[in-house]
N, C-alpha and C positions, 0 to 999 in steps of 0.2 A: 458480692458475687465475684467469681473469677473473671479475669479478662477474657471476653469472648473472641478477641481477634487473635488468630493464629500467629505464632512467631514468624512464620514464613511470609506473612502479609504486612508485618509492621514496617518494613522498609519500602513498601510499594506506595508511592504517592498517589493522590487523586489524579486522574487523567488531566493533563494540561489542556486538552481539548474542551473538556467539560468546564474547567475553571475559566478559560477565556470566553467561551460561549455564554456562560452565566453572567460574567462581568459585562460582556457586550450587551446582553439583554437588559441588564440593570441600568446601563448608561445610554441605552438606545443608540449604540454604535453600529456601524455597518460591519457585519461579521465576515471578515476575510481571513479568519483564523481556521475554523473547523472546515474540513474539505467536503462539504455537501452542497449540491446545486440548490439554488433558490428558485429554479424554474422547473416546469413540469417535465416528467418523463414522457416518452413518445406515446401518443394515444393508442396506437395499434397494439402495444404491449398491455396497456390497461384494459383494452377491450378483450384481449385474450384471457386476462385474469378474471374479468367479469364473467365471461362465458364458462370458464372452468368452475367458478363458484356456483353459477346457475345450473350447471350440469352435475352438481353434487360431487365434484372432485375435492371433497373436504375432509376426508378421513386420512389416517396414516398413509403416507407414501412408503414404498419399500425403503428400508434404511439407507441403501446405497443410491437412492434416487430413482425417479420414474424412468422406465425404459426409453420413452420418447425423448427425454432430455439428454440422456447419456448417448443415444444414437446421434442426435444433432451435434453434440459436442465432439464426437468422434469424426463426423463429417467436417466440422469446422477446422479441426486441427490438421486434417488431411488437406483441405482446400487452402488454408492460409500458410501452413508450415511444412506440408508434405510429411507429417508425422502420423504414424498408424497407432491407434490405441483401441484395444478391444473394449466396446462399450459395456460388456458384462463383467469383465475381469480386471480392467485397468482404469476405470473411471468411477469416481465416487463423488456424489453430490453432498455438500455439507452446508452448514448454516453460516455462510459468509467465509471470507478468507481467514479471519481471525480464528474461527472454530476449526477451520482446516489446519492451520498451523498448530493449534492446540492438539488436535487429534493425531497429527503427524508426529509431533514431538513426544506425546504420551505413548503412542503406539510403538515408536522405534527406539526410544532412549530409556536407559535405566538411570536412576540417581547416581551422580558421579561422572556420567559421560560428559565429554566436552563438546561444545559446538562453537564453530568460528562464525563471528558476526561482524560485518563492517559497520563502522559508525561515522557519521550519525545514522541512527537506525529508527525505524518505526517503533514507537515506545512499547507496543504490545509484546514484541519479541522477548524483551528482558523479563517482563512479568510472567510470561508463560514458562520461561526457563526456571524462574524461581518457584513457581507452583510445582514443578515436576522434579526439582532437585538437580537440574542440568546445569553444568558449569559453563557460562559463556566466556569465550576468549575473544575480546573485541580488538579490531584493527582499524585505526583511523584512516579514512580515505585522505590522500594527500591534498592539502589545502594550497592554493585556492581552487584548483580544477577538479577536486574530488575524484581523482584517479586512484586505481589500485596500486599499492606499493608492493612490488614483487618480493623483495627481501623480507618485509614485515609479514607478508602472507606465508611465506615459506617457514619462517620462524615460529608461526602460531601452531603448527601441527605437532601433536605428541601421540604417544601410544594410546591415550584416552580419547582422542578425537573420533567422534562418531559421524559428524556431518559438518557441512558448511552451509550457512544460510545466506542467500543473496536476494536482493530486491532490485529488479530492473524492469521498466523505468523506475528510478529510485525516488522514494519519498523518505527524507525531505529534500535531497540535494538536486533533484530533477535530472541527474545523469542517466543516460542510456548506455549501459556497458557495451563496449565494442567487441568485435570478434576476437581480437587479440587478448583482451581481458578475460573473456569467457573461456578461451582456449587455455589460458594459464590456469584458471580455476579447475577446468576439467582435467588437465594433465596432473595437477597436484592431487586431485581427488583420486585419480587412478594410482598414483605413486604411493599414496597413504591409505588406499582402500577405504575411502569414506564416501558417504552419500552427499548429494547436493540437493538442498531444498531451495526452490526458487519461487519467489513471490512476484507474480507478473500481472497484478491487477490493473496496471495502467498500460497494458500492452498496445492498445489502439490509440493512445494519445501521445504522439511524438511529433517533433518539429524539425525544421531546417535540415531535412535530408537524413536525420537520424532514424534508423530502422530498428525496431525491436527484433532481436534474435533470440528465440528460445534456446537455452543451453542444451535442452534435450535433443536439439536438431543435430548435435554432434553424435554420429551414430555409435561411436565407440564407448560413449558414456550414457547412452539413453537409459539403460536399465538401472543406473545408480542415481538418476534424477527424479525428484518428486516435484512436479510442477503444480503450483497453487495459483488459482485466479478466481475471479468472481465476475458478476454481471453489473455490480453497483456503479462502477465508474463509467463503463461503456454505455449503459442504458439509463444513467441518471436516476438511480433508485437505491440510494444508500440505505434506506429503511427496510428494504425487502430481505436483505441478508441471505442471499443464496450464492454459495461458492462451490468450488470443486477442487479435486486433486487428481492428477494423472500420474500413474506410477506403474511399475511392473506388477504382475499378478501377485508375487510374493509380498512386495511392499504394501500393495493395496489391501491385502488381508490384514496386515497389522493396523493400518489406518482405520479400517472398518470395525475392527474389534474395539478400539477406543471410542470411535464415533457413536457406536450403538448405545453406549452408556453415558454419553455427554448430552446429545440432543436427540438421539435415535434417528430422527428424520427431519427434513426441512419442509417448510410450508408447501403443501401439495398443490393448491391452485397456482401459486407463483411459479412452481416448477413447470407447469403446463404453459404458462405465459412465456417463460423464457425459451421453452422448446420452440414456440412460434417465433420469438424474437430472433433466434439464430437462423431462421430461414430467410431473413432479409438479405438483400444483395450488397455488394461492396460499396455502392454509392452511399449507404448509410454511414459507413466508417470514414469515407472520404469527407462527407459533410461534417461529421463529428470533429475531425481534425481542423477543418476550415473554420468552424464556429469557435473552437477553442483558440485557434491562432488569432482570430479577431479579438477575442477577449484578452488574451495574453498581451497583444500589442497595445491595447488601450491602457491596461494597468501598468505595463512596463513604462510607457511614455509618461504616465502620471508620476510614477515613482522617481524616475530619472529627473523629471522637471523640478521636483522639489528638493533634490540633492542626494537621494539615495545612490549608492553604488550597487548595481544589480549584477547578478550572475546569469549567464545564458541558460534559458530553459530548454533543455533537450527533449524532455518528456514530462508527463504528469500535468496537472493543472495548478502548478505552484510557481512562485517566483521567490528566490532567495535574495535578500538585500542586506547590505552592511550598514549598521546604524552609526558607525564612527563619525561621519560628518556632522552629527547632531550633538556631539559631546557626551554621549552616554557610553558607559563601559559595563553596563548590566542590561542584558536583553530583557529580563523579566520586568525590571523597573520601567524600561522603555515601553514595553507592551502595555503595561498598566497606564502609563502616561498617555500613550496613543489612544487608548479607549476613553479615558476620563477627560482628556483635554482636547483631543482632536476629533474623536468620534468614529474611529476606525479600529478594528481589531485584527491583530496578527498573532503569530505563534512564536515564542522565544525558542530559538534553535538549541539552546543549551540543554533543553529537556530531552533532546535526542542523543546526547553524549553521556558517556560515563564520566565520573569525577576525574579520572586520570587524563582524559583528553578534552575536557570541556572547553568549548569556545563560547564567549558571551557577547560577541559583536554582530551576531547574525539573527535575522528574523525571517519568517516565512509567511508570505501572503498567498491566498488562493484566489484564482480568477474564474472559478466555476459558478459565476453569478450572472444575474441579468445585466445586460449592458448598461441600463440606466443606473443600476446600483454601483457598478464600477465607475461610471462617470461621476456619480455623486461622491463616491469615496475619493476620487481624484480632487474634486473641489474642496472637500474637507482637508485633505492632505496639504493643500496650499498653505495652511496655517503653519506648517512646519518650517517654512522659509524664515519665520521669525526666530527659529531656534538653531538654524544652521550656523556652525562655527567657522 
């Protein structure tokens, strides 16, 4: 038989998240690798989903999302960010942020177009580019603070550049890009007449005075910005896969054209549940941050205590740590050792870099876990003291 795997897919590895989770399950390790909560989502959202199912909200939703959810999203962006989006023309509900990114890139880019991406990057970005024949031009964030390098960014633009993709709060670095960095991106986008695609799924999880600023809030670039987000991280339901894209009417048309033939629509009862979830008051979001700050501090203390050098977590629910003190120069081997010998799973950060800029001294831990499991992980990590050089 002929090889069934497309040439486009041959260079795409199996997701590192699946690899590490499977290995963690095999060795009964505490999984601090893949970023999904191990605690329940809020009951009031589950109740809203139950009600929608019982009320027979179980058939196809409108491809662009149910009106109730789009209206609540419009209200949210006005309330939180003073941004106005027409719920009928400028808001599209999609099947998670990854499908949103896929629909945006497929709808707006032709094969051979270039897109600028900062690295380390969320691994799906590169795969989606490859699926669609888009050429990624990656720029490393300056180590060790993971800041944007102005000269490198300026050099990345060419006549083929169609867009720049940013992720803030950033996975995996945890950076929250500041106003000056966002203004730089916006000015260069105007100078080179390119679109800005922004992945903001961790928008409500920030720490230490860092505030998420939607780049669309700069009024002069609002119509060239495509904002992507989802409900998974905010409402602790990564398995529900409901996301959305906010964009100008013209850009939204292109997103919707591709979306209708990728998934057509997202789960109807879950959309109704999230429409209810968005009606919650600000105390929910304050409590979310407080709960994650508590978990961050527990894990951070445990990592530092056993000898890790950690980086400040500005946003998201991750901690980046340097493995150098333990005598390892290969993050993948370290993560395998950590699972098999210590009983804790992390993610090797080299998987988020291109070959050109790959770093092998960093790993990422997630703290979106029950406190008792974080404390248990800290206990297991104590064994690392035997290996500290």
